[in-house]
Every structure is written in structure tokens, then in C-alpha cells.
Phi, psi and omega in degrees: 000313179298326179296321178295321179294315179299319181298322177302312182287329174295318177296320180298309181298319184275355179058043183261102183297323181295314180291319178301316179300320181291338179286338188255149166286138181260084180213172179283350182273351180289149179222150180211130174236106174279151179306126179084357180257160169286159178290132180259136182241134177091148184300322181302312180292319180294315178300318178299325180292321178292322177300315180294315181295317182287338178277349180280172185280341187283127176258131182246142170240134182253135166241110185270131178226166178053039180282123179233124183250133173235135178234131176226097182065239181262016177237139177220147175224146184231128169257141185203147171264121177267103177271110189262134173245126179231174176295334184266354182147214182212164178190172181234137176239127173274126185236150172234125179238128182245131182239150171236141178261124175223135180053036176081003182242137174273128177227144178294138170240345178204139173224130176226124178240132181230126182296143176263128180295138177287145184251000000 
């Protein structure tokens, strides 16, 4: 389970659409909320968001902290703080990632990121 979570962030950092696609379940039930975006429903909309993000100029580096994993049967959820380093500065996003295991593979069915206010 942790390997699937790690792979998601590796795909994100490297802007690898193929690996990102492989991290997700391809169904209409998937949901994704990027910080500042409306919630996207269905694989088509979610895939389009990664295409848009990876095509932009901003390069992100993640330092993940406070990672907590819960597994209940074939469902797992992870809360994590995404400490982002960019060319323009840094910030923190509190994230929730939900995975389902099918055919022995963990795949994302939901990602929600919410910016953390600086103190």
C-alpha cells in the first residue's frame, strides 16, 4: 500500500502521465480535488487535470510529512502533508488519498488536496 502511495507522488514530481494514469482506477467513480479547483468526477476529467498540470511551467518537489495509513480490507486511505517546494517558494497542502485494491493492485479512487494557511 505504501508503495502505491509513494508511486503517486513520484509520478507527480516527475510529471509522468503514463505512471500517473497507472496509479488511478479508470472509472466514473474516481474523484479529485486539487487545491483551488472544483471537484472533478470521473476518470476523463481527472486525467485531463493531470494533463493540464503537467503541461504547465511549474515544477514541484514534495517533502511528505505526517503520513498516516489506514487499511480496511480492500480499501485504504492516507492522510499526508505535502510540503511543496517550487521556484516561487513553498507551501503545505493537507491531502487525503483513497485507494481500492483490485486484482492485487492498489489504485487511487480519490485525491483531495487543501492548502494549509501559513501561520
